[in-house]
C-alpha positions in Angstrom: -10.0 -55.1 -77.1 -7.6 -57.6 -75.7 -3.9 -57.0 -75.8 -1.3 -59.8 -75.3 2.1 -58.9 -73.9 5.1 -61.1 -73.3 8.0 -60.5 -70.9 11.4 -59.7 -72.3 13.1 -60.5 -69.0 12.8 -60.4 -65.2 14.0 -58.1 -62.4 16.2 -59.6 -59.7 16.9 -57.8 -56.4 16.3 -58.2 -52.6 13.0 -56.4 -52.5 10.0 -58.4 -51.6 7.9 -55.5 -50.4 9.2 -52.0 -50.5 7.7 -48.5 -50.0 9.6 -45.3 -50.9 13.3 -44.6 -50.8 14.2 -46.5 -53.9 17.2 -44.4 -54.8 19.9 -46.8 -53.5 18.2 -50.1 -54.5 20.3 -52.1 -57.0 18.5 -54.4 -59.4 19.6 -56.8 -62.1 17.4 -56.8 -65.1 18.0 -60.2 -66.7 17.0 -60.0 -70.4 15.8 -63.2 -72.1 18.6 -64.7 -74.1 16.6 -64.2 -77.4 16.7 -60.4 -76.9 20.4 -60.2 -75.8 21.5 -58.6 -79.2 18.8 -55.9 -78.7 21.1 -54.5 -75.9 23.7 -53.4 -78.5 24.4 -49.7 -78.1 22.7 -49.3 -74.7 26.1 -48.9 -73.0 26.2 -45.4 -74.6 23.4 -44.2 -72.3 23.5 -43.3 -68.6 19.8 -44.1 -67.8 17.0 -46.2 -69.1 13.2 -46.4 -68.8 11.8 -49.7 -67.7 8.3 -50.8 -68.4 7.1 -53.6 -66.2 4.1 -55.7 -65.2 3.3 -55.3 -61.5 2.6 -59.0 -61.1 1.5 -58.9 -57.4 -1.3 -56.3 -57.9 -4.6 -58.2 -57.5 -7.1 -55.3 -57.5 -8.0 -52.1 -59.2 -9.0 -49.0 -57.2 -10.8 -46.3 -59.2 -10.3 -43.9 -56.3 -7.2 -44.0 -54.1 -5.4 -42.2 -51.3 -1.8 -42.3 -52.4 0.5 -44.2 -50.1 -2.4 -44.5 -47.7 -1.6 -41.1 -46.3 -5.1 -40.5 -44.9 -5.7 -36.8 -43.9 -2.3 -35.9 -45.5 -3.1 -36.2 -49.2 -6.5 -36.2 -51.0 -8.3 -39.2 -52.4 -7.8 -39.0 -56.2 -8.7 -41.0 -59.2 -6.2 -43.8 -60.0 -5.1 -41.9 -63.2 -4.1 -38.9 -61.0 -1.5 -40.9 -59.0 1.2 -43.4 -59.6 -0.3 -46.1 -57.3 -0.1 -49.7 -58.4 -3.8 -50.7 -58.2 -4.6 -49.8 -61.8 -6.8 -51.4 -64.4 -3.6 -52.6 -66.1 -0.8 -52.9 -63.6 1.9 -51.5 -65.8 4.8 -49.7 -64.1 7.2 -47.3 -65.7 10.3 -46.0 -64.1 13.7 -44.4 -65.0 16.8 -45.8 -63.5 20.6 -45.2 -63.7 22.6 -47.9 -65.6 25.4 -49.2 -63.4 26.7 -51.8 -65.8 25.7 -54.1 -68.7 27.2 -57.6 -68.8 26.0 -60.0 -71.5 22.2 -60.1 -71.0 22.2 -58.5 -67.5 21.6 -54.8 -67.0 22.5 -53.6 -63.4 20.6 -50.5 -62.5 20.2 -48.2 -59.5 17.0 -46.6 -58.2 14.4 -48.7 -60.0 11.2 -49.0 -57.9 10.5 -52.6 -58.6 10.3 -55.8 -56.5 12.1 -59.1 -57.1 10.9 -61.3 -60.0 8.9 -58.6 -61.6 8.4 -59.3 -65.3 10.0 -56.7 -67.7 7.8 -55.7 -70.7 10.2 -53.3 -72.4 13.2 -51.0 -71.9 14.0 -47.8 -73.7 17.0 -45.5 -73.4 16.4 -42.3 -71.6 16.7 -39.4 -74.1 16.1 -35.8 -73.0 14.6 -35.1 -76.4 11.6 -37.3 -75.5 11.7 -37.7 -71.8 12.3 -34.3 -70.2 9.1 -32.2 -69.6 9.4 -28.5 -69.3 7.1 -26.1 -67.3 5.8 -29.1 -65.2 2.8 -28.6 -62.9 2.0 -31.1 -60.1 -0.3 -30.7 -57.1 1.4 -29.7 -53.8 0.3 -32.8 -52.0 2.8 -34.9 -54.1 5.6 -33.4 -52.0 4.2 -35.3 -49.0 4.9 -38.7 -50.7 7.9 -40.9 -50.3 9.9 -41.6 -53.5 
């Protein structure tokens, strides 16, 4: 099945290549003018979830060693890690809303590079987005976030 997506905006920041430590990165999400009214009410939230197309990913790895940490973390299937080299390079991340001005949402902590196409945004709501009794492998503590 083929699925067609279209961008609703673009991410603008100083990041060309970046690895880990995204917590202080400031990004402006510029929403296409035609979707500006869809931002009404978003100022009432502190965080949002951004879904984006990792446009610079050119390959898919079925097996992968997260962050290239050979001998530190195991090789796992691509669906068992958050690495970019996926069959569909879709990224999803939660970020803090700093401000909203017209069609520009300024966020902090979004792990995204400059000019990344935005597919969708959703408000972060604990009723949907908080998981309880979470289990993750110990090796994930060795990764840079």
